[in-house]
C-alpha positions as CSV (number, residue, x, y, z in Angstrom):
1,X,-0.1,-0.1,-0.1
2,X,1.3,3.2,-1.1
3,X,1.7,6.0,1.4
4,X,-0.1,9.3,0.8
5,X,2.4,12.5,1.0
6,X,0.7,15.0,3.5
7,X,1.4,18.4,3.6
8,X,2.8,20.1,7.0
9,X,4.4,23.3,7.9
10,X,8.1,22.9,8.9
11,X,7.2,23.9,12.6
12,X,5.1,21.1,13.0
13,X,7.6,18.6,11.2
14,X,10.4,20.0,13.7
15,X,7.8,19.2,16.3
16,X,7.1,16.0,15.3
17,X,10.8,15.2,14.6
18,X,11.8,16.4,18.0
19,X,8.9,14.5,19.9
20,X,10.2,11.1,17.9
21,X,7.3,10.6,15.5
22,X,7.5,9.1,12.5
23,X,8.0,11.5,9.9
24,X,8.1,9.9,6.3
25,X,4.5,9.8,5.5
26,X,5.9,13.9,5.3
27,X,8.9,13.4,3.2
28,X,9.4,13.1,-0.5
29,X,12.3,10.5,-1.3
30,X,12.2,10.7,-5.3
31,X,14.3,14.2,-5.0
32,X,16.3,13.1,-1.9
33,X,20.2,13.8,-2.2
34,X,23.3,12.9,-0.1
35,X,25.4,16.0,-0.3
36,X,29.1,15.4,-0.9
37,X,28.3,11.4,-1.8
38,X,27.4,11.9,-5.5
39,X,28.9,9.4,-7.7
40,X,31.6,10.9,-10.2
41,X,33.1,8.3,-13.0
42,X,36.9,8.8,-13.4
43,X,39.3,6.7,-15.7
44,X,42.1,5.1,-14.3
45,X,45.0,3.1,-15.7
46,X,46.9,0.2,-14.1
47,X,49.5,-2.1,-15.2
48,X,48.1,-5.6,-15.9
49,X,50.0,-7.1,-12.8
50,X,47.6,-4.4,-10.5
51,X,44.7,-5.8,-12.6
52,X,45.4,-9.5,-11.7
53,X,46.0,-8.7,-7.6
54,X,43.3,-6.9,-8.0
55,X,40.9,-9.5,-9.3
56,X,42.5,-12.2,-7.5
57,X,41.8,-10.5,-4.3
58,X,38.2,-9.8,-5.4
59,X,37.5,-12.9,-6.0
60,X,39.0,-14.3,-2.9
61,X,36.3,-11.5,-1.1
62,X,33.8,-12.2,-3.4
63,X,33.4,-8.6,-4.3
64,X,33.6,-6.8,-7.6
65,X,37.0,-5.1,-8.8
66,X,35.2,-1.9,-8.4
67,X,34.1,-2.6,-5.2
68,X,37.9,-3.5,-3.7
69,X,39.1,-0.3,-5.5
70,X,36.5,1.8,-4.1
71,X,37.0,0.4,-0.6
72,X,40.6,0.5,-1.0
73,X,41.0,4.1,-1.5
74,X,38.2,5.0,1.1
75,X,40.2,3.5,3.5
76,X,43.8,4.9,2.7
77,X,42.1,8.2,2.5
78,X,40.5,7.9,5.8
79,X,44.3,6.6,7.3
80,X,45.9,9.8,5.9
81,X,43.2,12.2,7.5
82,X,43.8,10.6,10.6
83,X,47.5,11.4,10.5
84,X,47.4,14.5,9.1
85,X,44.5,15.1,12.2
86,X,47.2,13.7,14.6
87,X,50.0,15.8,13.3
88,X,47.6,19.0,13.5
């Protein structure tokens, strides 16, 4: 059963949220965005041995090559960010 969206004032929505009420009936998910998490395509050239190693590790972990690249890069960036924060 599809929920119908209802319109309420912002102050009413704030009050409902602050009181722990269910505000999902008042949200429009079709236009929702995740600022800073939008996807952007990039092309990277790797030597064949890197591709082979990535494919081996991805297969071993049961994920795609793209997934393992994303995770490993995100982990490294987080580590670097923590090193920079610790030295400040």
